[in-house]
C-alpha positions as CSV (number, residue, x, y, z in Angstrom):
1,X,85.6,113.7,85.5
2,X,88.1,114.6,88.1
3,X,91.1,113.9,85.9
4,X,90.4,117.0,83.9
5,X,91.4,119.1,87.0
6,X,94.6,117.3,87.8
7,X,97.9,118.4,86.5
8,X,99.2,116.4,83.5
9,X,102.4,115.6,85.5
10,X,100.3,113.6,88.1
11,X,100.7,109.9,87.5
12,X,99.5,108.5,90.8
13,X,96.6,109.2,93.2
14,X,96.8,108.5,96.9
15,X,93.3,107.9,98.3
16,X,93.2,108.3,102.0
17,X,90.5,106.0,103.3
18,X,89.6,107.7,106.6
19,X,87.6,110.9,106.7
20,X,89.3,114.3,107.4
21,X,88.2,117.8,107.9
22,X,87.5,119.1,104.4
23,X,88.1,122.7,105.5
24,X,91.8,122.1,106.0
25,X,94.0,124.4,103.9
26,X,96.9,123.5,101.6
27,X,99.6,123.9,104.3
28,X,97.8,121.6,106.7
29,X,97.1,119.0,104.0
30,X,100.8,119.1,103.0
31,X,101.9,118.4,106.5
32,X,99.3,115.7,106.9
33,X,100.5,113.9,103.8
34,X,104.1,114.0,105.0
35,X,103.5,113.2,108.7
36,X,100.5,110.9,108.7
37,X,100.3,109.4,105.3
38,X,104.1,109.2,105.1
39,X,104.3,110.4,101.4
40,X,106.1,113.5,100.4
41,X,103.9,115.7,98.1
42,X,105.4,116.2,94.7
43,X,104.2,117.2,91.2
44,X,103.6,113.5,90.3
45,X,101.2,112.7,93.1
46,X,97.7,113.8,93.9
47,X,96.0,113.1,97.3
48,X,92.3,112.4,97.5
49,X,90.4,112.8,100.8
50,X,86.8,112.5,101.8
51,X,84.7,114.0,104.6
52,X,82.9,112.0,107.3
53,X,79.6,111.8,105.3
54,X,81.6,110.7,102.2
55,X,79.8,113.2,100.0
56,X,82.6,115.7,99.5
57,X,86.0,115.1,97.9
58,X,89.1,117.1,98.5
59,X,92.0,116.8,96.1
60,X,95.5,118.2,97.1
61,X,98.4,118.4,94.7
62,X,101.5,120.4,93.7
63,X,101.9,122.0,90.3
64,X,104.0,124.8,88.8
65,X,102.0,127.4,90.7
66,X,102.5,125.6,94.1
67,X,100.0,123.8,96.4
68,X,96.5,123.4,95.0
69,X,93.2,122.1,96.4
70,X,90.0,121.2,94.7
71,X,86.8,120.5,96.6
72,X,84.0,118.5,94.8
73,X,80.6,117.8,96.3
74,X,79.1,114.5,95.1
75,X,75.6,113.1,94.9
76,X,74.8,110.3,97.2
77,X,76.5,107.1,96.2
78,X,78.6,108.8,93.5
79,X,81.9,107.8,95.0
80,X,83.1,104.2,95.5
81,X,85.7,104.4,98.2
82,X,87.7,101.1,98.8
83,X,87.1,99.5,102.1
84,X,90.1,99.8,104.5
85,X,91.6,96.5,105.5
86,X,92.5,95.7,109.2
87,X,96.2,96.1,109.8
88,X,96.9,97.9,106.5
89,X,97.8,101.5,105.8
90,X,94.8,103.8,105.8
91,X,95.3,104.7,102.1
92,X,95.5,103.1,98.7
93,X,97.5,104.2,95.6
94,X,96.0,104.3,92.1
95,X,97.5,105.1,88.8
96,X,95.9,108.2,87.3
97,X,94.3,106.1,84.6
98,X,92.4,104.0,87.1
99,X,90.9,107.0,88.9
100,X,87.7,106.8,86.9
101,X,86.9,103.4,88.7
102,X,86.2,105.4,91.9
103,X,83.1,107.1,90.4
104,X,79.7,105.8,89.4
105,X,78.7,106.7,85.9
């Protein structure tokens, strides 16, 4: 589903497990990825964020046209976010091919 919107160059997806403000723009998301997540945005990496109600996804990535964002509203229970583990980083990294496992079919 979501893979169709991602650039072909993206090989990994960083899923941030804590909610953020979905209204953030591309510049703020880029700074957040660098400063909080600790991963420099590049054309091989997409970042996936959720809102507090976990019913909206925000995807941030770089492509040939620059910084891009996609917002997707989900039905209740449509997104399977991994549970954060105590003492671990607040994100998980998936290969692009595994992204489909996050969605209920």
